C-alpha positions in Angstrom: 126.6 103.7 263.9 125.7 105.5 261.1 122.5 105.5 259.2 124.1 103.6 256.3 125.8 100.9 258.5 122.6 100.4 260.4 121.0 99.9 257.1 123.4 97.5 255.9 123.1 95.6 259.1 119.3 95.3 258.8 119.5 93.7 255.5 122.3 91.6 256.2 120.0 90.1 259.3 117.3 89.8 257.0 119.4 87.4 254.7 120.9 85.5 257.5 117.6 84.9 259.2 115.9 83.6 255.8 119.4 81.3 255.4 120.0 82.4 252.1 123.4 82.6 250.2 123.8 85.8 247.9 123.2 83.2 244.9 120.1 82.0 246.2 118.9 85.6 247.2 119.7 86.9 243.7 117.7 83.8 242.0 114.7 84.7 244.1 115.0 88.3 243.1 115.7 87.5 239.6 118.7 89.5 239.5 122.8 88.8 239.3 124.5 88.1 242.3 126.6 91.4 241.3 123.3 93.3 241.8 123.0 91.7 245.2 126.8 93.1 246.0 126.1 96.5 244.6 123.2 96.8 246.7 125.0 95.7 249.8 128.3 97.5 249.7 128.3 100.0 246.6 125.8 102.5 245.4 122.9 103.6 247.2 120.9 106.8 246.5 119.8 108.4 243.7 122.0 106.2 241.0 122.1 103.2 243.1 119.6 100.3 243.8 118.7 102.0 247.0 115.0 102.4 246.4 111.9 101.4 248.4 110.7 99.1 245.3 114.2 97.5 245.5 114.0 97.3 249.4 110.5 95.6 249.2 111.7 93.1 246.6 114.8 92.2 248.7 112.4 91.8 251.8 110.0 89.6 250.1 112.7 87.3 248.7 114.0 87.0 252.3 110.3 86.3 253.4 110.2 89.5 255.6 107.1 91.3 255.9 107.4 95.2 255.6 104.8 97.8 256.6 105.5 101.3 255.7 103.5 104.1 257.9 
């Protein structure tokens, strides 16, 4: 599996374990459902939403604790 594919699997699993729909997740993050879809399926990297800040917001909305070392 590619790095991108593995990352997609991890963030999908986080959402599913939290029992959140895309709508519920977007409400917790204070963004549109479209922004969540973009995060999952489209833009990652320089011009996308794939930043550490965004990931930490996402993890917090899913009730996950993230430790960076």
